[in-house]
N, C-alpha and C positions, 0 to 999 in steps of 0.2 A: 368644240369638244373633240378630243382625240378618239381614234378608232377603239383603243383599249377601253376607255371609260364608257364609250357608247355601248360596246359589247357587254361590259360589266353591268350596266343598267338594264339592258335587254334581258340578260340571263337571270339576274336577280328578280326582275319583275315577273318574268315567265315562271320561274320556280315558285314564287309567292302565289300567283294565281292558280297554278296547277295544284300546289300543296293545299291551299284553302279548299279548292273544289274536292280533292280527294278526302280531306277530313270531313267535309260536309256529308258526302255520300257514305263514307266508310262507317261513320258513327250514327247513321240514320236508322231509326226504328219506326216500323209502321204501326205497331200497336204494343201496348205494355205486355210483358211476359207474365206478370202477375199483378194483382192489385195491391199487394203489400210489400213488394220488393223496394228497398231504398238504396240510395247511393252510399249510405254509411255516414252521411253528414247530418248533424243535428245542431240546431241553433235555438237556444232558449226553449228547449223542449219541442221544437218544431222539426219534424223529420222531412228530408228531401226525398221524394219518391223518384224512382228510376223510370220516368215516363218519357216518351219521345216528344220532340218539339211539336208544337201545333203546326198543322199543314201550312197555314198562311205564313208563319214565321220562316219555315223552311223555304217556301217559294220566294219570300222577300230576299233571303240570302242568295238564292239562285239568280234572281233578277239583278241584284247588285253586281254579281260576277259577270253576267252577260253585258250589263251596261258598261262595266269597266273595260271589257274586251272591245266593245264597240267604240268607246271613247278613244282607246289607244290606236284603233285603226283610223279613225277620222282626224284626230288631233295629235300634235307632237307629245311624246311622253316616253317612247321607246328609243332612248339614245338619240342618234342623229336622224332617225326616221321622221320626216316632217308631217306625216299624216296625209291622207289622200285629199283632204280639203285645202291643204297648203296654208292653213291659218297661222298667223304670227301676231304677237302683241303689237309690234311696230305697225304692221299693216292696219290692224284694227284702230290703233291710235290715230294714224294718219287719216283714215276714213272718217272718224268721229270729228277730228279737227276740221277737215274739209267741209263736213256737214254743218258744223257750228259756224264756220266762216260764211257759208252760203246763207245760213239762217239770219245772221246778224249783219250781213253786208250793207243793207240799206241804212241801218242805224249807224254803222261805222262811217259810211260815206256822208251821212247827214252831219255828224259831229266834226268830221275832218274838214268839211266845207266851212265851218265856223271857226272864228278865232278863239284862242284860249281864254281871252278876257270875256267873251260872250258866253262860254259854257262853264266858266269857273263856278258860277252860283247855281247852276242847274242841279236840282236834288238828285236826279238820276245819275248824272255824271259824278257827283260827289260820292254817291253810294258805290258806284263801280270803282272810282279812284281809291276809295278807302280800302276796298278789298284788295286791289292791286298793291297798294302801299303795304298792307299787312302781309302779303305774300312775298314781296320783293325788297322792302325797305325797312320794315319794323325791326328786323334783327339788329340793325345798327342804330337807327334813329329813334327807336321806341314806338310803341303803338300809338302814342299821342304826338309823335313827331317832334318831341322836345329834346331829343338827342341824349347824350351822356358824355362821359369823359372821353375826349378824342373824336366824338361824333357830333356834327353840328346840329343845333336846334333849328328846325325848319319853320318854326312858327313865330319867331321873334322879330322878323323883318331885317335881321342882320345877315348879309350874304357874303361869303368869301369870293364868289365868282359872279356876283350880280344876281338880282332877283327879278329881272324882267322875264316874261314868258319864254323868249328865245334863249336867254341865258340858262334858265332852269332846264329847258328841253335839251340844250347842249350838254349840261352836266349829267342828265339822266342817260342820254343816248351814248355819249362818248366817254363818260367817266371823267375823273379828275385825279391828278397826282400832285399832292402838295409836299414840298420839301423845304424844311427850315434847316439850313446848314449849322453844324456845330461850331461855335466860336470860342470854346473854352481854351483850346490850344493856341489860338491866335491872339486873343486879348487878355488871357490870363484870368486868375481868380478875381483880381482887383477890378479888372475891366468888366467882368460879369456882374460883380456887386454894384459897380457904378451905374451900369445900364439898367439894372433892376431898380435902383433908386430913382433913376430918371423916368422909367415907365410908370412906376408908382405915382410919381409927381404929376404926370400928365393926366392921371385919373383922379387927381384931387386928393391924393393920400399923402400922409406925412412921410418924409424921408430926410436924411442928412443933407443939408444944403450944399456942402462941399462935394458930396458924392453925386448930387443931382447935376451940378455944373460939370463935373468930370464925365458923368454918364452921357450928358447931352453931346459933348464933343465926340465921344466914342460912337454914339448913335449916329451922328451926322457923318461919320467917317465910314462906318460899316453897314448900317441898317437902312439908311435913307433911300437907297436904290430900290428897295422893295416896299418898305412901309411908308415912304414919303417923309418930307421934311417935318410935317406936323404929326407924324405917327398914325395917320388915319387910314393907312393901308392902300392897296391897289388891287381892285377886283380883276383887272386884266391878268394879273399874275397869281391871284388867289392869296395875296398877302393880307393877313387880317388887320383890322383896325385895332390899334393898341391903346386907343384913348377913350373908348366908349364903355369900358367896364364889362364887356362880354368876352368870355374866355373859352377857348376850346379845350385847353389842357390845364385849366385852373389859373386863378389870378392872385394867389398869395405870393409873398416874396420868394419862398422856397420853390414853388412851381414855376414862377417866371425865370428864376435863376437856372433851374434845370433845363428849361426850354432853350435858353441862350447858350448854356454850356454844352449840352449834348445834342441839340437840334431835335427836330421832329419830322416824321414821315407819315403822311396820310394818303390813303388810296380810296377813291370812290370808283367802284367797278363799272365798266360799261354795260349797258343793258340793251343796246341795239341788236345784239345777237340773240337775245332771249325774249324780248318783247317786240311785238309788231309795231308798226308806225302809229296805228290808230290807238293802241294801248298806251304808248308813250305820250301821245297827244292828250289822252284822258288823264293819265297819271300826272302830267305836267299841270293840267288845269286844277287837279286836286291840291297839289303842293302849292301852286300859286294862290289858290283860294284860301289857304291857311292864314295868309297875311292880309286878306282883304276884309 
């Protein structure tokens, strides 16, 4: 905060406290001047008498002012003045995190010593993993982990980068970046239509036979390097299986054509900078257990 804004806050806060204190004492009455004098206000036939505040009410106001002054001396609130206690939100957060780490260290070490396969069915691990998933993964993959358009279903056993514990942990820790290049300008509209027909055919769906034959040739020329000769994909590259009827961006003819023509780009963010190693271990066990 700049010196100007710091001083602005200090001056405004001071004026407010002094002004409230002055009003409190300037308008204070020790006893009523008469028993029938009113403020002139009347509501539904009820007149408001001009009596002083009850003593306890006045002292409560006074205590609140003293408390506010004491707070502003001890804690930050007056511009850049840090308070004589030196308290900050960050320091309190770090202390609480350190205390939690110390409290749960034994439990963490116990789970870290076990393999993901061993803890995947543990009810306590699944409960913790579900909460972590809800906080870090559900925004994209859904609370039930079934994904949505452009976000993989993590509960169906079909994996872009492999579904072993080590592969899942690598995806969570390091993130993934999947890129499907745009082929529209290279193979033209006819090539896009032919490949679409071929992909439909490998999924057992009807398409023009001539287009299927032409599409297979185009596929073997441009697509085989990533998706394989049989279109079953390549987990090492994150290239999806195009023959199992599971689609990340939709599997009708129009959606397949769009993917081929314009390409696709998907990003799975890295979590190793936001989640500790033991949390990633437990989260991996939860995701792995969704398919077991």
